[in-house]
C-alpha positions in Angstrom: 45.8 50.2 1.1 45.0 52.3 -1.9 47.7 50.7 -4.1 46.7 47.2 -2.8 43.1 47.7 -3.8 43.8 49.3 -7.1 46.1 46.6 -7.8 43.5 43.8 -7.1 40.9 45.7 -9.1 43.0 46.4 -12.2 44.1 43.0 -12.3 40.6 41.8 -12.9 40.7 44.0 -16.1 37.7 45.7 -17.8 35.0 43.2 -18.8 36.2 41.3 -21.7 39.8 42.9 -21.7 42.0 41.6 -24.3 44.9 39.3 -22.8 48.2 41.0 -22.4 50.6 40.7 -25.6 53.8 40.2 -23.5 54.8 37.2 -21.6 55.7 39.0 -18.3 56.3 35.6 -16.6 59.0 34.7 -19.1 60.5 38.1 -18.8 60.2 38.8 -15.0 60.2 35.1 -13.7 63.4 35.3 -11.8 62.5 38.6 -10.0 59.0 37.5 -9.2 60.2 34.2 -7.5 62.9 35.8 -5.7 60.3 38.3 -4.2 58.0 35.4 -3.5 60.5 33.2 -1.8 61.2 36.2 0.5 57.6 36.7 1.1 57.4 33.1 2.4 59.5 33.8 5.3 57.2 36.7 6.4 54.5 36.1 9.0 51.3 38.2 8.7 51.6 41.7 10.4 48.3 43.5 10.7 46.9 46.7 12.3 46.6 44.9 15.5 50.4 44.3 15.9 51.0 48.0 16.8 48.8 51.1 18.1 49.1 54.7 18.9 48.0 56.5 21.9 46.9 59.4 19.6 44.5 57.2 17.5 40.8 58.0 18.4 39.9 54.5 17.1 40.1 51.0 18.4 42.9 48.2 18.1 41.5 47.1 15.0 41.0 50.5 13.2 43.8 51.6 10.6 45.6 54.8 11.8 48.5 56.8 10.2 49.9 60.1 10.5 51.4 61.7 7.4 55.1 62.5 7.3 54.5 66.2 7.3 52.4 66.7 10.2 53.9 68.3 13.4 52.6 69.2 16.8 51.6 72.7 16.9 54.0 74.8 19.3 51.1 77.2 20.0 48.8 74.5 21.1 50.6 71.6 22.8 48.2 68.7 22.8 45.9 70.2 20.1 45.5 69.3 16.5 48.6 68.8 14.5 49.6 71.3 11.9 51.3 70.8 8.2 54.7 71.5 7.5 54.8 70.4 3.7 58.1 68.6 2.8 59.3 68.2 6.4 58.9 64.7 7.7 58.3 64.2 11.4 60.1 60.9 12.6 57.9 60.7 15.5 54.7 60.2 13.6 53.0 56.9 13.9 53.3 54.9 10.6 53.3 51.2 11.6 50.1 50.6 10.1 51.2 52.1 6.8 54.5 49.9 6.8 52.4 46.8 7.4 50.0 47.5 4.5 52.8 48.4 2.4 54.3 44.9 2.9 50.9 43.3 2.3 50.8 45.1 -1.1 54.2 43.8 -2.0 54.1 40.3 -0.7 50.5 39.2 -1.6 51.0 40.2 -5.5 54.4 38.5 -5.4 53.0 35.2 -3.8 50.1 35.3 -6.2 52.2 35.8 -9.2 54.5 33.0 -8.3 51.5 30.7 -7.9 50.4 31.5 -11.3 53.7 31.0 -12.7 54.5 27.7 -10.9 51.2 26.2 -9.9 52.9 25.6 -6.4 50.2 25.7 -3.6 52.5 26.9 -0.9 52.6 30.4 -2.7 48.9 30.5 -2.8 48.4 29.2 0.8 50.7 31.8 2.1 49.2 34.6 0.4 45.7 33.3 1.8 47.2 33.5 5.4 48.0 37.1 4.9 44.6 37.8 3.5 42.8 35.9 6.3 44.8 37.8 9.1 44.1 41.1 7.5 40.5 40.6 6.5 38.9 37.6 8.2 40.2 36.5 11.5 38.4 38.3 14.3 41.6 38.5 16.5 43.8 40.3 13.9 41.6 41.7 11.1 41.2 45.4 10.2 38.0 46.9 10.8 36.4 47.6 7.4 34.8 51.0 6.8 34.9 53.9 4.6 33.1 56.5 6.8 35.7 59.0 6.2 35.1 59.3 2.4 31.8 61.2 3.0 32.4 63.2 6.1 33.9 66.8 6.1 37.5 65.8 5.9 36.6 63.3 3.1 34.8 65.8 0.9 37.8 68.3 1.4 40.1 65.3 0.0 37.6 64.9 -3.0 37.6 68.5 -3.8 41.2 69.3 -3.5 43.0 70.6 -6.6 46.2 67.9 -6.4 47.1 64.3 -5.8 44.7 64.2 -2.8 41.7 64.4 -5.1 43.2 61.8 -7.5 43.6 59.4 -4.6 40.2 59.9 -3.5 38.9 59.0 -6.9 41.1 56.1 -7.4 40.0 54.5 -4.0 36.3 55.2 -4.8 36.7 53.6 -8.3 38.6 50.5 -6.8 35.9 49.9 -4.3 33.2 50.4 -6.8 34.9 48.1 -9.3 35.2 45.3 -6.7 31.6 45.8 -5.4 30.2 46.1 -8.9 28.6 49.5 -8.1 27.9 51.0 -11.6 26.5 54.2 -10.0 29.5 55.1 -8.3 31.7 54.1 -11.3 29.6 56.3 -13.6 30.2 59.2 -11.0 33.9 58.5 -11.1 34.0 58.6 -14.7 32.3 61.9 -14.9 34.5 63.3 -12.2 37.7 62.1 -14.1 36.6 63.6 -17.2 35.1 66.9 -16.3 37.1 67.7 -13.1 40.4 65.8 -12.5 42.1 66.0 -15.8 40.8 69.6 -16.8 41.7 71.1 -13.3 45.1 69.1 -12.8 47.0 68.4 -16.2 48.3 71.2 -18.2 48.4 71.1 -22.1 52.2 70.0 -21.8 51.2 67.1 -19.6 52.5 68.6 -16.4 50.7 69.0 -13.0 50.9 72.8 -12.0 49.7 72.2 -8.4 52.2 69.3 -7.8 55.0 71.6 -9.2 54.3 74.2 -6.5 54.8 71.7 -3.7 58.1 71.1 -2.0 58.6 67.5 -3.8 57.3 68.4 -7.2 58.8 65.5 -8.9 57.7 62.8 -6.4 54.2 64.2 -6.2 54.0 64.7 -10.0 54.9 60.9 -10.4 52.4 60.0 -7.6 49.6 61.9 -9.2 50.2 60.4 -12.5 50.2 57.0 -11.1 46.8 57.7 -9.4 45.2 59.1 -12.5 46.6 56.2 -14.7 45.1 53.8 -12.1 41.8 55.5 -12.3 41.8 55.6 -16.1 42.4 51.7 -16.3 39.7 51.1 -13.6 37.1 53.1 -15.3 37.8 52.2 -18.9 35.4 49.7 -20.5 35.6 47.5 -23.9 33.2 50.0 -25.3 35.3 53.2 -24.6 38.4 54.4 -22.9 37.7 56.9 -20.0 40.8 59.0 -21.4 41.9 59.1 -25.0 45.3 60.7 -25.6 44.1 61.8 -29.2 41.4 63.8 -27.8 41.7 67.5 -26.8 42.6 67.9 -23.3 39.5 68.0 -20.9 37.3 66.5 -23.9 37.4 62.8 -23.8 35.1 60.8 -26.1 31.9 59.3 -24.4 31.4 55.7 -24.8 27.8 54.6 -25.5 25.9 54.8 -22.3 25.1 51.2 -21.1 23.1 52.8 -18.1 20.3 53.6 -20.5 19.6 49.9 -21.1 19.9 49.0 -17.4 16.8 50.9 -16.8 14.7 48.5 -18.7 14.4 45.0 -17.8 13.7 43.9 -21.4 15.4 46.4 -23.7 16.3 46.1 -27.3 18.7 43.6 -28.1 22.1 45.0 -27.5 24.1 42.4 -29.4 23.2 40.1 -32.3 25.5 37.4 -33.4 25.8 34.0 -35.0 27.9 31.6 -32.8 30.1 29.2 -34.5 30.1 25.5 -33.9 31.7 25.0 -30.5 31.7 28.7 -29.5 30.5 29.4 -26.0 28.2 32.2 -24.8 29.4 33.6 -21.6 27.2 35.9 -19.4 28.8 37.6 -16.5 27.2 39.2 -13.6 27.5 43.0 -13.3 30.6 42.7 -11.0 31.8 39.6 -13.0 31.7 37.5 -9.8 29.3 35.2 -11.2 29.4 33.6 -14.9 27.2 31.2 -16.6 28.7 29.7 -19.8 26.6 27.8 -22.4 28.3 25.7 -25.1 28.2 22.6 -27.2 30.0 19.4 -26.3 29.7 16.3 -28.4 26.5 17.6 -30.0 24.7 18.4 -26.8 24.1 21.9 -25.2 25.8 22.3 -21.8 26.2 25.0 -19.2 28.4 25.7 -16.3 28.5 28.3 -13.6 31.5 29.9 -11.9 32.1 32.0 -8.8 35.3 34.1 -9.0 36.5 31.9 -11.8 36.1 28.6 -9.7 33.4 26.0 -10.6 30.1 25.9 -8.9 28.3 23.8 -11.5 30.7 21.7 -13.6 29.7 21.3 -17.5 26.2 19.8 -17.2 23.5 18.9 -19.9 21.1 21.8 -20.8 17.9 20.7 -22.7 14.1 19.8 -22.8 12.3 16.8 -23.9 9.5 17.7 -26.2 7.2 14.8 -27.0 10.2 12.6 -26.2 13.0 14.4 -28.2 15.8 16.2 -26.5 16.0 19.5 -28.0 19.4 20.2 -26.4 20.9 17.7 -28.7 21.8 18.5 -32.2 20.7 22.2 -31.9 22.4 24.7 -33.8 23.3 28.1 -32.0 22.4 31.2 -33.7 21.7 34.9 -32.7 22.5 35.9 -29.3 20.5 38.9 -27.7 21.9 40.7 -24.7 20.1 42.9 -22.0 20.6 43.9 -18.4 18.4 44.7 -15.6 18.9 47.5 -12.7 15.8 48.1 -10.7 14.5 48.1 -7.1 11.2 47.4 -5.6 9.5 47.0 -2.3 9.8 43.7 -0.5 8.9 42.0 2.7 10.6 39.3 4.7 14.4 39.4 4.5 14.5 43.1 3.8 12.2 45.7 2.6 13.7 46.7 -0.8 14.7 44.0 -3.3 17.4 44.7 -6.1 17.1 43.2 -9.6 20.6 43.8 -11.1 21.8 41.4 -13.6 23.1 40.7 -17.1 21.0 38.5 -19.5 21.2 36.7 -22.8 18.7 35.0 -25.2 20.4 32.3 -27.3 18.4 31.4 -30.2 18.7 27.9 -31.5 17.4 25.9 -34.4 16.4 22.1 -34.3 15.2 19.7 -36.8 12.3 18.8 -34.4 11.4 22.3 -33.4 10.0 24.0 -36.5 9.8 27.5 -34.9 13.2 27.1 -33.1 13.8 27.5 -29.2 15.5 30.0 -26.9 17.8 29.5 -24.1 17.5 32.5 -21.6 20.3 33.2 -19.2 20.6 35.5 -16.2 23.9 36.3 -14.1 23.4 38.0 -10.7 26.3 38.7 -8.5 24.8 36.1 -6.1 23.0 33.8 -8.6 22.9 32.3 -12.1 19.7 31.2 -13.8 18.6 29.5 -17.0 15.3 28.6 -18.7 14.1 27.4 -22.1 11.3 28.7 -24.3 9.9 26.5 -27.2 7.5 28.3 -29.4 4.8 26.3 -31.1 1.1 25.6 -31.6 -1.2 23.0 -30.4 -0.7 20.6 -27.3 2.8 19.3 -26.6 4.3 17.3 -23.6 7.5 18.6 -22.2 9.8 16.8 -19.8 13.1 17.4 -18.0 16.4 17.0 -19.7 18.8 19.1 -17.7 21.1 18.4 -14.8 23.4 19.9 -12.2 27.0 18.4 -11.8 28.6 19.6 -8.6 32.3 20.0 -8.0 34.2 17.1 -6.4 34.5 17.5 -2.7 31.3 19.3 -2.1 29.2 18.7 1.0 25.4 18.6 0.3 22.2 19.1 2.5 18.8 17.7 1.3 15.7 15.8 2.2 13.9 13.2 0.1 10.4 13.1 -1.6 8.5 10.9 0.8 7.1 13.8 2.9 6.7 16.1 -0.1 8.5 19.3 1.2 8.3 18.5 4.9 11.3 16.3 5.3 14.5 16.5 7.4 17.6 17.5 5.8 20.6 15.3 5.8 24.2 16.3 5.4 26.3 14.2 3.1 29.7 14.4 1.3 28.9 14.4 -2.3 30.8 11.2 -2.8 28.3 9.4 -0.3 25.2 10.4 -2.2 23.4 7.2 -3.4 22.3 7.2 -7.1 18.6 7.4 -7.2 18.3 9.5 -4.1 15.6 12.2 -4.4 16.2 15.8 -3.2 13.7 18.4 -2.7 14.9 21.9 -3.7 16.6 24.1 -2.3 19.4 21.7 -2.5 22.3 23.6 -0.7 26.0 22.5 -1.0 29.2 23.8 0.4 32.0 24.1 -2.1 35.3 22.4 -1.7 38.3 24.3 -0.3 36.3 27.0 1.4 35.2 28.6 -1.9 31.8 29.4 -0.8 28.2 28.1 -0.9 25.5 27.4 -3.5 21.8 26.3 -3.6 19.7 24.8 -6.5 16.1 25.6 -6.8 13.6 27.0 -9.3 11.7 30.3 -9.8 8.6 31.5 -11.6 6.8 28.2 -11.5 3.6 28.5 -13.4 1.8 26.5 -15.9 4.4 23.8 -15.3 5.0 20.8 -13.1 7.5 21.6 -10.1 11.1 20.5 -10.1 12.6 17.8 -7.8 16.1 16.5 -8.3 17.3 12.8 -8.3 21.0 11.9 -7.8 23.0 10.2 -10.5 25.5 8.8 -8.1 28.4 10.4 -10.0 28.4 13.9 -8.4 25.4 15.1 -10.2 21.6 15.7 -9.8 19.0 15.3 -12.6 16.1 17.6 -13.0 12.9 15.7 -12.6 9.3 17.0 -12.9 6.5 16.6 -10.5 4.8 13.8 -12.5 7.9 11.6 -12.4 8.5 11.9 -8.5 7.0 9.0 -6.4 3.8 10.5 -4.9 4.5 11.6 -1.3 3.0 9.7 1.8 0.6 12.6 2.6 -0.8 12.7 -0.9 -1.7 8.9 -1.2 -3.0 9.1 2.3 -5.4 11.7 1.4 -6.0 11.1 -2.2 -5.4 7.5 -2.9 -3.2 5.4 -5.3 -5.5 5.9 -8.1 -5.0 9.7 -8.0 -1.3 9.4 -7.6 -1.1 7.0 -10.7 -3.2 9.6 -12.7 -0.8 12.4 -11.8 2.2 10.4 -12.8 1.4 11.1 -16.5 3.2 14.2 -17.9 0.9 17.1 -18.7 0.4 18.6 -22.1 0.8 22.3 -22.5 -0.9 24.3 -25.3 1.3 26.8 -27.4 4.6 28.2 -26.3 6.3 26.2 -23.8 8.4 28.2 -21.1 9.9 26.3 -18.4 10.4 27.9 -15.0 13.9 29.3 -14.2 16.6 26.8 -12.9 18.3 28.9 -10.4 21.8 28.4 -8.6 22.3 30.8 -5.7 26.0 31.4 -5.0 28.2 33.3 -2.7 31.5 33.3 -0.8 29.3 32.9 2.5 25.9 32.1 3.8 24.9 35.7 4.0 25.0 36.0 0.2 22.6 33.1 -0.1 20.2 34.4 2.5 20.3 37.9 1.1 19.9 37.0 -2.6 16.8 38.5 -4.4 17.2 36.3 -7.6 14.3 34.0 -6.9 11.7 36.6 -6.8 13.6 38.9 -9.4 12.9 36.2 -11.8 9.1 36.2 -11.2 6.9 38.6 -13.0 5.7 41.8 -11.3 2.2 42.0 -9.7 -0.7 43.0 -11.9 -1.5 46.6 -11.2 -5.2 46.1 -11.7 -5.3 43.7 -8.9 -2.5 45.3 -6.8 -2.4 48.9 -7.8 0.2 49.7 -5.2 2.1 46.4 -5.6 3.1 44.8 -2.4 2.1 48.0 -0.7 -1.5 47.8 -1.5 -3.4 48.8 1.5 -5.2 45.5 2.2 -2.0 43.4 2.3 -1.4 43.3 6.0 1.8 41.4 7.3 2.0 40.8 10.9 2.0 38.1 13.8 -0.7 35.5 14.5 -2.1 33.3 17.2 -3.4 29.9 16.6 -5.3 27.4 18.6 -3.9 24.1 17.6 -0.5 22.9 18.9 -0.9 24.1 22.6 -4.8 23.6 22.5 -6.7 26.3 24.8 -10.1 26.1 26.7 -11.8 23.1 28.2 -13.4 21.7 25.0 -11.2 18.8 24.5 -13.2 16.9 27.0 -16.3 17.5 24.9 -17.1 14.7 22.3 -16.0 15.6 18.7 -18.9 17.2 16.7 -21.1 20.2 16.7 -21.0 20.5 20.5 -17.3 20.7 20.6 -17.3 23.2 17.7 -19.8 25.4 19.6 -17.8 25.0 22.7 -14.7 26.4 21.0 -16.4 29.7 19.7 -15.9 31.6 22.9 -12.3 30.1 23.2 -11.5 31.5 19.6 -13.0 34.9 20.8 -10.5 34.8 23.8 -7.7 33.9 21.7 -8.5 37.2 19.9 -8.4 39.0 23.0 -5.1 37.7 23.9 -3.8 38.4 20.4 -4.6 42.1 20.9 -2.9 42.1 24.4 0.2 40.7 22.6 -0.2 43.3 19.8 -0.4 40.7 17.3 -2.5 41.5 14.0 -4.0 38.1 13.1 -5.7 34.9 14.3 -5.7 31.7 12.2 -8.9 29.5 13.1 -8.9 25.9 12.0 -11.9 24.0 10.3 -14.0 24.2 13.4 -15.4 27.4 11.8 -17.3 25.7 9.4 -20.0 24.6 11.8 -20.6 28.1 13.0 -23.2 30.4 11.5 -22.4 33.5 9.4 -23.7 35.5 12.3 -21.2 34.0 14.6 -18.4 34.6 12.2 -19.5 38.3 11.8 -19.5 38.5 15.7 -15.9 37.0 15.9 -14.7 39.3 13.2 -16.2 42.3 14.8 -15.0 41.4 18.3 -11.4 40.7 16.9 -11.4 44.0 14.8 -12.0 46.1 17.9 -8.8 44.6 19.3 -6.7 45.2 16.0 -7.0 41.4 15.1 -8.1 40.0 11.7 -9.5 36.5 11.3 -8.1 33.7 8.7 -9.9 30.5 8.2 -8.8 27.1 7.2 -10.0 25.4 4.2 -9.1 22.1 2.2 -7.7 22.4 -1.2 -9.9 19.4 -2.5 -12.7 21.7 -2.4 -11.2 24.5 -4.4 -11.1 22.7 -7.8 -14.5 23.9 -9.0 -13.9 27.5 -10.1 -17.5 28.6 -9.6 -17.8 27.1 -6.1 -14.4 28.5 -5.0 -15.3 32.0 -6.1 -18.6 31.9 -4.1 -16.9 30.8 -1.3 -14.3 33.6 -1.5 -16.9 36.2 -2.1 -18.9 35.1 1.1 -15.8 35.1 3.2 -15.0 38.6 2.0 -18.4 39.8 2.8 -18.0 38.5 6.2 -15.0 40.5 6.9 -12.6 37.5 6.8 -8.9 38.8 6.1 -7.3 35.5 4.7 -7.6 31.8 4.2 -5.2 28.9 5.0 -5.5 26.3 2.2 -4.1 22.8 3.0 -3.3 19.5 1.6 -1.8 20.1 -2.0 0.9 17.4 -1.3 2.0 17.2 -5.1 3.8 19.1 -7.7 2.0 17.9 -10.9 1.1 20.8 -13.4 -2.6 20.3 -12.3 -1.8 21.1 -8.8 0.6 24.0 -9.5 -2.3 25.5 -11.8 -4.6 25.2 -8.6 -2.2 27.3 -6.6 -2.5 30.2 -9.0 -6.2 29.9 -9.6 -6.7 30.2 -5.8 -4.4 33.2 -5.6 -6.2 34.8 -8.5 -9.6 34.6 -7.2 -8.3 35.3 -3.5 -6.8 38.5 -5.0 -9.9 39.6 -6.7 -11.9 39.2 -3.4 -9.0 40.7 -1.3 -8.1 37.7 0.7 -4.7 36.9 2.1 -3.3 33.3 1.6 -1.4 30.9 3.8 -0.7 27.6 1.7 -0.1 24.3 3.8 0.7 20.8 2.7 2.4 22.8 0.0 5.5 22.8 -2.3 8.6 25.3 -2.0 8.0 28.9 -3.0 9.4 29.8 -6.3 9.1 33.9 -6.0 5.7 33.9 -7.3 4.8 35.8 -4.1 6.0 38.9 -6.1 3.4 38.1 -8.7 0.7 37.4 -6.2 1.7 39.4 -3.2 -1.5 38.3 -1.4 0.5 35.1 -0.6 2.0 35.9 2.8 3.5 32.6 3.7 3.3 28.9 2.9 4.4 25.8 4.8 6.7 23.5 2.5 8.7 22.8 5.8 8.9 20.4 8.6 7.6 22.6 11.4 6.3 22.2 14.9 3.2 20.4 13.9 5.3 17.2 13.8 5.1 16.0 17.2 7.0 12.8 16.3 10.2 14.6 15.3 12.9 13.2 17.6 14.6 16.8 17.9 14.8 20.1 16.5 18.2 21.8 17.1 19.9 20.5 14.1 16.9 20.9 11.9 16.4 24.5 13.1 20.1 25.4 12.2 19.9 23.7 8.8 16.6 25.2 7.2 17.7 28.9 7.4 20.2 27.9 4.8 18.1 25.4 2.9 14.4 25.6 2.7 14.3 29.5 3.9 16.5 30.3 0.7 13.4 29.7 -1.4 11.2 32.1 0.6 8.9 32.5 3.5 7.9 29.3 5.5 4.9 28.8 8.0 7.0 26.7 10.6 4.6 27.9 13.3 7.4 28.6 15.7 7.7 29.4 19.5 6.3 26.7 22.0 7.3 26.3 25.5 5.8 22.9 26.1 7.0 19.4 25.3 7.0 19.9 21.6 10.2 22.1 21.7 12.0 18.7 22.4 15.8 19.3 22.6 15.7 23.1 22.4 15.6 25.7 25.1 13.1 28.4 25.7 15.7 31.0 24.3 16.0 28.7 21.2 12.3 28.8 20.6 12.1 32.8 20.9 14.9 33.0 18.6 13.2 31.1 15.9 10.8 34.0 15.6 13.8 36.3 14.8 15.7 33.8 12.4 12.8 32.3 10.5 11.1 34.6 7.9 7.5 34.6 7.5 5.5 37.9 6.7 2.5 36.5 8.5 4.3 34.9 11.3 1.9 32.2 13.1 3.0 31.3 16.6 2.5 27.7 17.6 2.4 28.4 21.5 -0.9 29.5 23.3 -1.0 33.3 23.6 -1.1 33.0 27.3 2.1 31.2 27.3 3.7 34.0 25.5 2.2 36.6 27.7 3.3 34.7 30.9 7.0 34.1 29.6 9.6 36.2 31.4 10.7 37.4 27.9 7.1 38.7 27.0 8.3 42.1 26.2 10.9 40.9 23.7 8.4 38.4 22.3 5.8 41.1 21.7 8.2 43.5 20.0 9.6 40.9 17.3 8.4 42.0 13.8 7.5 39.7 11.1 8.9 41.6 8.2 12.5 43.2 8.2 14.3 46.2 6.6 17.6 44.5 6.6 19.1 41.0 7.4 22.7 39.9 7.9 24.0 36.4 8.6 27.0 36.6 10.8 30.0 34.4 11.3 30.5 32.0 12.7 27.1 30.7 11.2 27.3 27.0 10.1 24.6 24.8 8.4 23.3 22.4 11.0 25.5 23.8 13.8 24.6 27.6 14.3 22.5 30.4 12.9 23.3 33.9 14.0 21.1 36.6 12.3 21.4 40.3 12.9 18.0 41.9 11.5 16.7 45.6 11.6 13.2 46.9 11.6 13.2 50.7 11.6 16.0 51.8 14.1 15.7 48.6 16.2 18.0 45.6 15.7 17.5 42.1 16.7 20.3 39.6 17.1 18.9 36.0 16.8 21.2 32.9 17.6 20.1 29.2 17.1 22.4 26.7 18.4 22.7 22.9 17.3 23.9 19.9 19.5 27.1 21.3 20.7 27.2 23.7 23.7 29.4 26.7 22.8 30.2 30.3 23.8 30.3 33.1 21.4 31.6 36.6 21.3 29.3 38.5 18.7 30.5 42.0 17.7 27.4 44.4 17.4 29.1 46.4 14.5 25.8 46.1 12.6 24.4 48.8 15.0 24.1 52.6 13.9 25.7 55.6 15.4 25.2 56.4 19.1 24.2 54.2 22.2 21.7 51.4 22.3 19.7 49.9 25.1 20.2 46.1 24.8 17.6 43.7 26.2 19.2 40.4 26.3 17.5 36.9 26.5 19.7 33.8 26.9 19.8 30.2 28.2 19.5 29.4 31.7 22.3 27.3 32.6 20.6 24.6 34.6 17.0 24.7 33.0 16.1 24.6 29.4 12.5 25.7 30.4 13.7 29.0 31.6 15.5 32.2 30.4 18.0 34.4 31.6 17.5 38.2 31.1 19.9 41.0 31.0 20.1 44.6 30.1 23.0 47.0 29.2 24.1 49.9 27.1 26.2 49.3 24.0 27.5 51.0 21.0 28.7 49.5 17.6 32.2 49.0 19.0 31.0 46.5 21.5 30.6 42.7 21.9 28.0 40.6 23.2 28.9 37.3 25.0 26.5 34.5 24.4 26.8 31.2 26.3 24.6 28.5 24.6 23.5 25.2 25.8 22.8 22.1 23.6 20.0 23.1 21.6 20.1 26.8 23.0 19.4 30.1 21.8 19.7 33.8 22.3 17.9 37.1 21.3 19.3 40.5 21.7 16.9 43.4 21.2 19.0 47.0 20.6 16.8 49.9 20.8 17.8 53.8 21.2 15.4 54.1 24.1 15.0 51.9 27.2 12.0 50.5 29.1 8.6 50.0 28.1 6.8 47.3 25.8 8.5 48.0 22.4 6.0 46.8 19.9 7.3 46.5 16.3 6.7 49.5 14.1 3.4 49.2 12.4 3.1 48.5 8.7 2.3 51.9 6.8 -0.8 50.0 5.3 
């Protein structure tokens, strides 16, 4: 394992490593092909092919006994003792032999593939790798727990090859994972501990010379130290310099100093020659974004592990009708990096902004002050934007595109319903020219290379982006004014307003586009867990949010809502003032039920406008006694007058209202985008939380304005006419929800659930992310459900989220999510019944009490409940109906209503 990992990591080379000078293929071709042809005859043999009764692990755990360990005659059956230099032929080493063969066969096969280009070599190498690391039946359990336990620390602190091998493995894993912190630790340890304490002035290893096999151990130690030196060196400095005195190696410049600042001083300034490309690689070099000039036009491309994600595509901006991406001259390139963490809510409780960036300065005859292309590369995303300095009003428009690799599969919905459409799955070759696609547009790369999704970030002062297919495997960037007005917009605002917003808007002064973002990863978990979109948005204003997202009045939680399921006897009362007054005690009852559920909020629709301020105060006070805050619905058309908006928000704050639900935007023209931010600013100044409905997709601006707790921009349960939900609900976790939180209003047990089961409905509360999670079902139906105890315990924010195999877009969503020390497993099934065996290896140490909510085999309007004790080594078997679902709750204690942990603020 050690040699194999080190070989893979070293093969990647240090960043910008120089190509080898020798043609190894020509020199060693015959030997490589001989070894590879022999390897073609070898079937995969993994750790599951043999086991030892002395192993404390399970079938999938690696176990090996060193040659020189023997039973202790004084204590038969006790721990083995060491007899250095004496091999015990009875020791178990089958796993070691299998790993050695893997470390020989796979490099030989890969080398032969690179020499010949014959797919059979690569395919056979992939068979071995899948068997070892992917296939559930044969894969090795991946963990490094031993490295930090007592025995691991003893290995690290040894004075011989044991310490060298510990450092080599740590460096290899850190290099593959892109963990700079561990790499820095290993570099420091190499320089200050390993070399000074192990290597003598004459180059020998005194500790190895004292052992029973001095020559072999010395060679082994030299190999381990040489591997570490290769892994830990960078283009800016070697970790070990033979010209330096022993124990004193020259330190390269410290890049970690720059990683602490998001916008550090430029670290590189250069003028690019015509045709030269600018490459920005992510910290682990998994993702690259490359900008160059082809036929006089700026282009960019994105790769994952060296394979195309976005093929060479136009990069530009129209400014007053001139494409500044054409005939531009590339000049200085400034580089920087980011490495910071900040509190977050939703998918996880801490976001990581770790990237490499570049600013490419360009000149253009039609841009007197030039322009800048900014690039960012994360390990799970790439992004670009353009900045055009200038004075006075100018009219920008779109000129970039996204060309997908041939053979990709795409999921998207059109523009008719704004951001509330139903995603369709299509092969890229089937996409029709002119099709509109509302971001995020998710696609699966060909040949199992991974997934990607296109969207935008930091949308402010600019029209929103939609995409339009070119019929040739690409999608053109289009701005909100160019998109046909949605049906809900023309229904509410009329054709004349739609025509007015079809004119592109002018921008005064410097024009800065939103970031165009491509999320990318080898699996769906990488997309769902990405922080790139909100990393690209500005942090919050400390004057408005002195503790950022932890500012005390920013309360996430669960909400009840009297709309989908109704409630009370007021529906028989004629519409008008009489019905509105009839609803007042009904809404108070909803607050009582919310308190019984342990929910934190109630959203009240427009009926509140006919209540007096005294009634609103009464409702607020009654609700507050039960731990429930009140939100009120308002129409966006009434929010254009800044003075009137401010007066309304101040009145609501004085009444004790906690939040507002603002509805019916239905457009992405710059004028509408500006309204979103104006509302958020005034709401922040009056300490009101916000839920946007009839809205566009989020773009990470909830980082800038953390009083935005959720928004719609999704086809949710309000759409009674939707024929079915099963495929939709297993698609949107990997499309719409990639952009951010969505107010889908989940969990109903009546006829609105269509083709989904009760268990499926409950599981949506686990899988769908919304820091204020508004339930669609009547609170009484939640309390009366047999799974009420589980429903009450599902939080609205999470510390950790993992998307588990075999999740598949439109077919299955399997999420493991943690809040505090409690885990939830949420499963949403599509149209095909299936049975899963889900490992619960995500659990921590110790035993957990599992409460299980599954499908009733004969009745979709029922659930089956179960309880059991489990550990991280166990599985949960899940039988899913068509449109079925499953929820598992895993807690260290059993019994009682396990409410979610309270938000500290």
